[in-house]
C-alpha positions, -999 to +999 in steps of 0.1 A: -033-508+065-042-476+048-035-442+063-057-412+063-052-378+079-081-357+093-071-322+103-091-303+129-109-284+101-131-315+095-142-316+132-172-298+145-161-277+175-182-254+197-180-243+233-198-274+246-186-304+226-160-315+201-172-343+177-150-364+155-166-391+134-142-413+114-167-441+109-174-432+072-137-430+063-128-460+043-094-465+060-081-488+087-059-462+104-070-426+107-048-398+120-064-368+136-048-335+145-060-328+181-041-295+186-072-273+184-091-294+208-063-295+233-059-258+230-096-255+239-091-278+269-062-257+281-083-225+278-111-242+297-137-240+268-138-279+266-143-298+298-143-335+308-165-356+286-168-329+259-147-347+233-166-374+214-151-398+189-171-422+167-153-450+149-159-485+135-145-514+155-121-523+127-105-488+128-076-474+147-076-437+155-042-419+161-047-386+179-017-364+172-008-336+196+022-313+189+021-294+222+056-295+238+051-281+273+023-294+295-011-309+288-041-322+307-058-351+289-095-348+297-121-376+298-135-383+264-162-406+249-156-433+223-186-445+203-182-477+183-207-474+155-210-510+146-209-527+180-185-526+209-149-535+217-134-551+249-114-526+269-080-541+258-089-539+221-103-504+225-070-494+242-050-508+213-072-489+187-072-455+204-037-440+203-026-406+217+006-396+200+024-367+218+061-369+208+072-335+220+052-332+253+072-326+285+044-329+311+011-349+309-017-351+334-039-382+332-066-377+357-097-389+340-111-423+350-120-451+327-096-441+299-088-469+275-060-460+252-024-462+242-005-430+252+028-423+235+047-394+251+083-405+252+097-372+266+070-366+292+067-369+329+032-384+333+012-377+364-012-406+365-041-401+389-068-422+372-080-457+366-071-465+330-065-495+308-039-496+280-003-488+274+019-459+283+052-449+267+068-420+286+100-409+303+088-410+339+055-418+357+042-403+389+013-426+398-011-419+427-037-445+417-036-481+406-040-484+368-039-510+341-018-488+320 
C-alpha cells in the first residue's frame, strides 16, 4: 500500500465542525495529524459529533495523536463516499494511533475503530466495535472492542 500524510493544515476547522476529506487522495493508507483537533476538543471548542471524516471504502485512515497525558476521544462521523462498510471492516480501516498517551477516555457510543494506545489506561464507558491495544482497561460498559 501507498502511504500519504495529511497534516492539520489541510483540514477545515472552525468552532463548530472539523472536516477531513481523504476520498480524493490517490492512496490506500492516509495518515492524518489530529493534534490540532484534539487540542480543540480539550479546550471545549469541538464537541461530540463535530469531527467528520470522508473516505473511500478501499482506504485506511490512520489518525495520529502525539498527546502524552490525557485525552477524551469524542464521537465522530465517518462518511464512506462510495458506499458503506460493515462495522468490523470500518473498525479495521479507521485507526487511532496514540503511542505516547497515558490516559484515554472512550465514552462515545457507536465508535467503530482500532485504537492503539500502548501506554494508556483506557476508561471505556461506551458501546464500540473494533480493537484496542493499551496498557490497562477500566470498562464500565459492554463493548465489542
